[in-house]
C-alpha positions as CSV (number, residue, x, y, z in Angstrom):
1,X,0.0,0.0,0.0
2,X,1.4,3.3,-1.0
3,X,0.7,6.1,1.4
4,X,0.3,9.7,-0.1
5,X,2.7,12.3,1.4
6,X,-0.1,14.3,2.8
7,X,-1.4,11.3,4.8
8,X,2.1,10.4,6.0
9,X,2.3,13.6,7.9
10,X,-1.0,13.0,9.8
11,X,-1.1,11.6,13.3
12,X,-1.7,8.8,14.0
13,X,-0.4,6.9,11.1
14,X,-2.0,3.4,11.1
15,X,-0.3,1.0,8.8
16,X,-2.3,-1.6,6.8
17,X,-1.3,-5.1,8.1
18,X,-2.5,-8.7,7.6
19,X,-5.7,-9.9,9.4
20,X,-5.4,-10.4,13.2
21,X,-2.0,-8.5,13.2
22,X,-1.7,-5.8,15.9
23,X,-2.0,-2.2,14.9
24,X,1.2,-0.3,14.4
25,X,1.8,3.4,14.5
26,X,4.7,5.3,13.1
27,X,5.7,8.9,13.4
28,X,8.4,11.6,13.9
29,X,10.1,13.2,16.9
30,X,11.6,16.7,16.2
31,X,14.1,18.6,18.3
32,X,16.0,21.8,17.4
33,X,19.6,20.8,18.2
34,X,22.3,19.1,16.2
35,X,22.7,15.3,16.0
36,X,25.8,15.5,18.4
37,X,23.9,17.5,20.8
38,X,23.0,16.7,24.4
39,X,19.4,15.8,23.4
40,X,19.5,13.8,20.1
41,X,21.1,10.4,21.3
42,X,18.8,10.3,24.4
43,X,15.7,10.7,22.2
44,X,17.0,8.0,19.8
45,X,17.5,5.6,22.7
46,X,14.2,6.4,24.1
47,X,12.3,5.5,20.9
48,X,14.7,2.6,20.0
49,X,13.7,1.2,23.5
50,X,9.9,1.8,22.8
51,X,10.1,0.1,19.4
52,X,11.8,-3.0,20.8
53,X,9.5,-3.3,23.8
54,X,6.3,-2.8,21.9
55,X,7.5,-5.2,19.1
56,X,7.4,-2.4,16.5
57,X,3.7,-1.3,17.5
58,X,5.1,2.2,18.0
59,X,8.0,3.2,15.9
60,X,9.2,6.9,16.0
61,X,12.0,8.3,13.9
62,X,14.1,11.1,15.5
63,X,15.0,14.3,13.4
64,X,17.6,16.7,14.6
65,X,17.2,20.5,13.9
66,X,13.5,19.9,13.2
67,X,14.3,18.2,9.9
68,X,15.3,21.6,8.6
69,X,11.7,22.6,8.0
70,X,11.1,26.3,7.2
71,X,10.1,28.3,10.3
72,X,11.9,26.0,12.8
73,X,10.4,25.7,16.3
74,X,7.2,27.8,15.8
75,X,6.3,26.1,12.5
76,X,7.0,22.5,14.2
77,X,4.8,23.6,17.1
78,X,1.9,24.5,14.7
79,X,2.5,21.0,13.1
80,X,2.3,19.3,16.4
81,X,-1.0,21.0,17.4
82,X,-2.5,20.3,14.0
83,X,-1.5,16.6,14.2
84,X,1.1,16.8,11.3
85,X,3.8,15.9,13.8
86,X,3.7,13.3,16.4
87,X,6.4,14.1,19.0
88,X,8.5,17.3,19.7
89,X,10.7,18.7,22.4
90,X,10.4,22.4,23.0
91,X,11.3,24.9,25.7
92,X,8.5,26.7,27.5
93,X,9.4,30.1,26.2
94,X,8.4,29.1,22.6
95,X,5.6,26.6,23.7
96,X,3.9,29.8,25.1
97,X,2.8,30.5,21.5
98,X,0.3,27.8,21.9
99,X,0.1,27.4,25.7
100,X,0.8,31.0,27.3
101,X,1.3,29.8,30.7
102,X,4.3,27.7,29.7
103,X,6.5,30.7,29.5
104,X,6.5,30.7,33.3
105,X,9.2,27.9,33.1
106,X,11.7,30.7,32.0
107,X,10.7,33.3,34.6
108,X,14.0,35.2,35.3
109,X,15.7,34.3,38.6
110,X,12.8,32.1,39.6
111,X,14.9,28.9,40.3
112,X,18.2,28.4,42.3
113,X,19.3,25.1,40.9
114,X,18.7,22.4,38.3
115,X,17.4,20.1,41.1
116,X,14.8,22.6,42.2
117,X,13.6,22.9,38.6
118,X,13.3,19.2,38.3
119,X,11.5,18.9,41.5
120,X,8.9,21.6,40.6
121,X,8.4,20.5,37.0
122,X,7.8,16.9,38.1
123,X,5.5,17.8,40.9
124,X,2.1,19.5,41.3
125,X,3.1,22.7,39.6
126,X,4.1,20.7,36.6
127,X,0.7,19.1,36.7
128,X,-1.0,22.5,36.5
129,X,1.2,23.2,33.3
130,X,0.4,19.8,32.0
131,X,-3.4,20.5,32.1
132,X,-2.9,23.7,30.3
133,X,-1.0,21.9,27.5
134,X,-3.8,19.3,27.3
135,X,-6.4,22.0,26.8
136,X,-4.5,22.9,23.6
137,X,-4.3,19.5,22.2
138,X,-0.8,18.8,23.5
139,X,0.3,16.0,25.9
140,X,3.4,17.0,28.0
141,X,4.7,13.6,29.1
142,X,5.2,13.4,33.0
143,X,8.8,13.5,34.3
144,X,9.9,14.4,30.7
145,X,11.5,17.8,30.8
146,X,15.0,17.4,29.4
147,X,17.7,19.6,30.7
148,X,19.2,22.6,28.8
149,X,20.5,24.6,31.6
150,X,20.7,28.1,33.1
151,X,21.2,30.8,30.4
152,X,24.3,33.1,30.2
153,X,25.1,36.1,27.9
154,X,27.9,35.9,25.5
155,X,28.9,39.0,23.4
156,X,31.5,40.4,20.9
157,X,31.0,44.0,22.4
158,X,32.9,43.2,25.6
159,X,31.8,41.5,29.0
160,X,28.5,42.1,30.6
161,X,29.4,43.0,34.1
162,X,26.1,44.5,35.2
163,X,22.7,45.7,33.9
164,X,24.3,48.9,32.5
165,X,26.4,47.0,30.0
166,X,23.2,45.6,28.3
167,X,22.0,49.1,27.3
168,X,21.7,49.2,23.6
169,X,23.2,45.7,23.1
170,X,21.6,43.9,20.0
171,X,21.0,40.5,21.5
172,X,19.5,37.4,19.8
173,X,16.6,35.9,21.8
174,X,14.2,33.0,20.9
175,X,10.7,33.7,19.7
176,X,9.1,34.3,23.0
177,X,7.5,37.4,24.6
178,X,9.0,36.8,27.9
179,X,12.5,36.9,26.4
180,X,11.8,40.0,24.5
181,X,10.2,41.8,27.5
182,X,13.2,40.8,29.8
183,X,15.9,42.3,27.7
184,X,13.9,45.4,26.6
185,X,13.4,45.9,30.4
186,X,17.2,45.7,30.9
187,X,17.8,48.3,28.1
188,X,19.1,45.9,25.5
189,X,17.6,45.5,21.9
190,X,16.3,42.0,21.6
191,X,16.3,40.5,18.1
192,X,14.5,37.1,17.3
193,X,16.6,34.6,15.5
194,X,15.9,30.9,15.3
195,X,18.6,28.6,16.6
196,X,19.4,27.2,13.3
197,X,20.5,30.6,12.1
198,X,22.1,31.9,15.1
199,X,25.6,31.1,14.3
200,X,25.5,33.0,11.0
201,X,23.8,35.9,12.6
202,X,26.6,36.3,15.1
203,X,29.2,35.7,12.4
204,X,27.7,38.4,10.1
205,X,27.2,40.8,12.9
206,X,23.5,41.0,12.5
207,X,23.4,40.6,16.3
208,X,26.2,41.3,18.8
209,X,25.2,38.9,21.5
210,X,23.2,35.9,22.5
211,X,22.0,34.2,25.6
212,X,21.9,30.5,26.0
213,X,23.2,27.7,28.3
214,X,26.8,26.9,27.9
215,X,25.9,23.5,26.4
216,X,24.2,25.3,23.5
217,X,27.2,27.4,22.9
218,X,29.3,24.1,22.7
219,X,27.0,22.1,20.4
220,X,26.3,24.9,18.1
221,X,30.0,26.0,18.1
222,X,29.0,29.6,19.0
223,X,32.4,29.8,20.6
224,X,33.8,30.3,17.1
225,X,31.8,33.6,16.7
226,X,31.7,35.0,20.4
227,X,34.5,36.2,22.5
228,X,33.0,37.2,25.9
229,X,30.9,34.9,28.1
230,X,29.2,36.5,31.1
231,X,27.9,34.1,33.7
232,X,24.4,35.4,34.6
233,X,22.1,32.5,35.3
234,X,19.3,34.7,34.4
235,X,16.8,32.1,33.2
236,X,16.5,28.3,33.2
237,X,15.4,26.5,30.1
238,X,14.6,22.8,29.3
239,X,13.0,20.9,26.5
240,X,9.5,19.5,27.3
241,X,8.8,16.2,25.6
242,X,5.4,16.7,23.8
243,X,3.0,14.5,21.9
244,X,0.1,15.3,19.8
245,X,-2.9,14.5,22.0
246,X,-5.0,12.8,19.3
247,X,-2.1,10.4,18.6
248,X,-1.2,9.8,22.1
249,X,-4.9,9.0,23.2
250,X,-5.3,6.7,20.2
251,X,-2.5,4.5,21.5
252,X,-3.3,1.4,23.6
253,X,-2.8,1.9,27.3
254,X,0.2,-0.6,27.4
255,X,1.9,1.2,24.7
256,X,1.5,4.6,26.3
257,X,2.8,3.1,29.6
258,X,5.9,1.8,27.8
259,X,6.6,5.1,26.0
260,X,6.1,7.0,29.3
261,X,8.5,4.7,31.2
262,X,11.2,4.9,28.6
263,X,10.8,8.7,28.4
264,X,11.2,9.1,32.2
265,X,14.4,6.8,32.0
266,X,15.9,8.7,29.1
267,X,15.1,12.1,30.5
268,X,16.8,11.2,33.9
269,X,19.9,10.2,31.9
270,X,19.8,13.2,29.8
271,X,19.5,15.5,32.9
272,X,22.5,14.0,34.6
273,X,24.7,14.0,31.4
274,X,23.7,17.7,30.7
275,X,24.3,18.9,34.3
276,X,27.7,17.4,34.3
277,X,28.6,18.8,30.8
278,X,27.5,22.3,31.7
279,X,29.7,22.1,34.8
280,X,32.8,21.3,32.8
281,X,32.2,23.6,29.9
282,X,33.5,26.9,31.6
283,X,37.0,25.3,31.5
284,X,36.6,23.8,28.0
285,X,35.3,27.0,26.4
286,X,38.0,29.1,28.1
287,X,40.5,26.8,26.5
288,X,39.0,27.7,23.2
289,X,39.4,31.4,23.7
290,X,36.3,32.6,25.4
291,X,36.8,35.0,28.3
292,X,34.6,34.5,31.3
293,X,33.4,36.8,34.0
294,X,30.7,36.6,36.7
295,X,28.0,39.3,36.1
296,X,26.5,41.3,39.0
297,X,22.9,39.9,38.7
298,X,21.7,41.9,41.6
299,X,21.9,44.9,39.3
300,X,19.5,42.9,37.0
301,X,17.1,42.1,39.7
302,X,16.9,45.8,40.8
303,X,15.9,46.9,37.3
304,X,13.3,44.1,36.9
305,X,11.7,44.9,40.2
306,X,10.5,48.1,38.6
307,X,7.5,46.5,37.0
308,X,8.6,43.5,35.0
309,X,7.4,41.0,37.6
310,X,4.2,42.9,38.1
311,X,3.4,42.7,34.4
312,X,4.0,39.0,34.2
313,X,2.2,38.1,37.5
314,X,-0.8,39.8,35.8
315,X,-0.3,37.9,32.6
316,X,0.2,34.5,34.2
317,X,-2.6,35.0,36.7
318,X,-2.5,34.8,40.5
319,X,-3.3,31.1,40.7
320,X,-0.2,30.0,38.8
321,X,2.0,32.7,40.3
322,X,1.0,31.7,43.9
323,X,1.5,27.9,43.0
324,X,5.0,28.7,41.8
325,X,5.8,30.9,44.8
326,X,4.6,28.0,47.0
327,X,7.5,25.9,45.6
328,X,10.3,28.4,45.1
329,X,9.6,31.3,47.5
330,X,8.7,34.9,46.7
331,X,9.2,36.0,43.1
332,X,10.4,39.5,42.2
């Protein structure tokens, strides 16, 4: 049976099999990092394990850098919601385009450690966010937020020592309103560039700076086009493992249970690996010529206290804000 290309995009894809054979589902898993990244091999291992344990009933192929589709993350997110993509990993800041509350994952200076983030996202607050996702046709698998890390600022214009050094700086940000508002509030000029184009944007001088975890600087080779790395820990970001709800709910319960179990195992391994890699990268990147400094982030907080947190509390709503404060303490 030949399956038309249009049908091949739709989820779920149910293959024709001989009588009495078990149904089989195939699909695609997108993510936005390179194949040699801190994400790809764990996703491959996850879906290889699911394929083996289900006897091929669920077979998912992993595509790095979102299979190079035009529009990158926002386009892939629209595909996921529409049922044209089965699985996707995405940070909360961009997922906010479909599920506005998910931007709260990146609230500046909300979290003190990776362990705290994982506890909060795997607990009751994460369940609140999961319900918001489901209302938009997205299943965020439990215990399935992969680590990316705390974000830092790199620049070719000199080190960022305090908030004053951000004034007028053309800094690349992902396509999320929280990112744009944060850096506008700090006096910078945020410019949205998708991750696949970030290297060339820095090399060509279309932007002067960028902000990402050290591991993103490493796997995307941004150290080749950036000189100064200022450690700011201003936001945390991770990759939420998402499924199209229609596909997920069409799977037999035992297949969902197997997928969820393999996801939890793969994510735990990915978190440990990425945490360790982020810790060692300061030394590795310095050996490649990057110059490090620790920024005065108290100066950031003083600027943001002037209205930034009040705006985002109103935007997220008192219920979600209070639920997060119950986990991490007073915000802002």
